[in-house]
N, C-alpha and C positions, 0 to 999 in steps of 0.2 A: 546595457550588461548584453554578450554574448551568451548567445547559447552552447558554443563551448566551454567559456568560464562555469557555468550554472550545472552542465552537465560535470566536468572535471569537480568541482564540489560535491556534489551527491554522490558519485564516486570516490572522493577521498576519504568521505563520512563512513561510507557502508566500509571500503576495506578500512581501514583506520581503527573506529569508534570500538569502545569498553562495550558498547550496549549492543554489537553486532557475536558477543561471546557472552554464552552462560555461564552466568556464577558459579563458583562453584557451591553455592551456601543455600540455590537454591534446585539444585542441579537434583532431579528424580533419581540418579545412581551416578556414584562418584566419578567415574568414568567418563560422563558428559562432561565432567567440567570441562569449559573454555571451547565447549565447539562453538562451530560458526554457525551462524542462524543462515547467513545469506547469502548468495556468491554474488558475483558483479550485477551491476541493474541494468537495467533496459530501458533507456529514457528516451524521451519523444515530445515535440510541441506543436501545436495548432492555433491556429488563430481563434480568438477570444469572437468572433461574430461569424464565425461558419455555418451555417445553414443546417449542421446539424445539431447544434446545441440550438442555435433561435427557434427551430421549426422541426425537426425529424424526432429528436430524443424525448420531444414536449408533448408526441403522439402518446393515447393509452395504448399498453400494450407493446411499445417500445420501451420508454420508461417508465413517462408519468404527464399527465397535462399537469401536475401540479410541481416538477422536473422544473428547476430554478438554471436557467441561463449563465455565462459566466458572469454577466453585464448586467445580470439581479443578483449577484454576489459582490462585486465590485463595479462602480459606473461605467470608470473607463477602462475597462477590463480590455485588454490586448493579447495576451499570448497565456495560454493553456499549458499547465508543466506537466506531465503523467512518468509517471517511471513502475515498473513491474520489479520485482527483487524478487527471483528466484531461488528455492530455498537450495542448501548448499545438497555438496552429493551426499556428504553424510547422513542428512537428514531423507535424503529423495532414495538411497540405498535401502534406510530401516527399514522405511513403510512397504518398500517388494517383500523383504526379508519378513516383516509380519504378514502379509499374504501367503506366506508358503504354509504360515500355519491352516493346518485343514477346518475346512469350512464346519460344523455343527450344529446345525438346528437347533432353533433356540439360545443360540450362544451369541451373544454379538461379534462382529469383524474387530477385531481392535486395533486400534492404531500404535503407531509404535510411539516411544517416550520420548526419542529426538523428534518426532513430529509434532506430539503437543507441546513440545516446550516450541517449537516453531510457530506454533500458532499463536500462543499465549505469550511469550517473549517475542517473538516476532511480532507482534501488534505493537507492543509496549517500544520495539525499536523504529517502526514507522513512522511512529507519534512521534519521537524522540527526532529521527531524519526531517520531518516534517516542520518543527520547530526550529530546529537548525535552519535550517531551508532558507524559510523566510522570514527568520531575524536576520540572515545574511542580506536577503534583497531587500529589506525595511531598511536595515544600517548604509546604506547605497541609497535609499532616496525613493524605492520602489514600494508601491503602494501595491499588498496583495494578502493575498486570504485563501486557510485552505479551509472548502466547505466539510471537507467529513469532519474536522476536528472544531468548526465552530458552533455555535451557541444556537445558529439559525435552522442546523442539519437536521431534519426531523426524517425519522420513520414513519411513513403515509400507512403502509401495511406490511404483511411478512415480504421482506424483499422489494421491495420498492420503496426510495427514499425521493426524495427533494435535489440529490449528487450520486452522479453513478460513478465513479474514478472508473470503473471497467467501460462504460461506452466513452468519458475523455480521454481514456488509451487508445479507443476504434477511432477516434477524431486525428 
């Protein structure tokens, strides 16, 4: 399967999926119903055999010695697919608006309602996108795994796990 095909599958899902729109029944405010959560994704591919995965990311202070390289997740891994989903303009602008509220000592800075939905429903959307994409790849005969949704995924200590989406994007 070509990278352009995979990119199209991901982009079309983001563009057309009902999961990328805020359902009215859970919207904090009625005017947020139907809000788009993410804009067009950035998609990248890297070799599963890249030394970043097999050596560099395993160093303490980079990710962790417990970090698992792609071939440790899937023995014959060849390619790592990484995507980044930027929040929609509406969400980005809303958080700027909330920062216009003057800071008051002892009171927490607030995130906007839009951002709160982006964080929670956005993660649900990412899980749906991952399941959809891996489902298509498996149906086409490819063996694949998403480490962050695998039963083998582990938080080792705060902010350290055995897989890092951020580092995969870097690679």
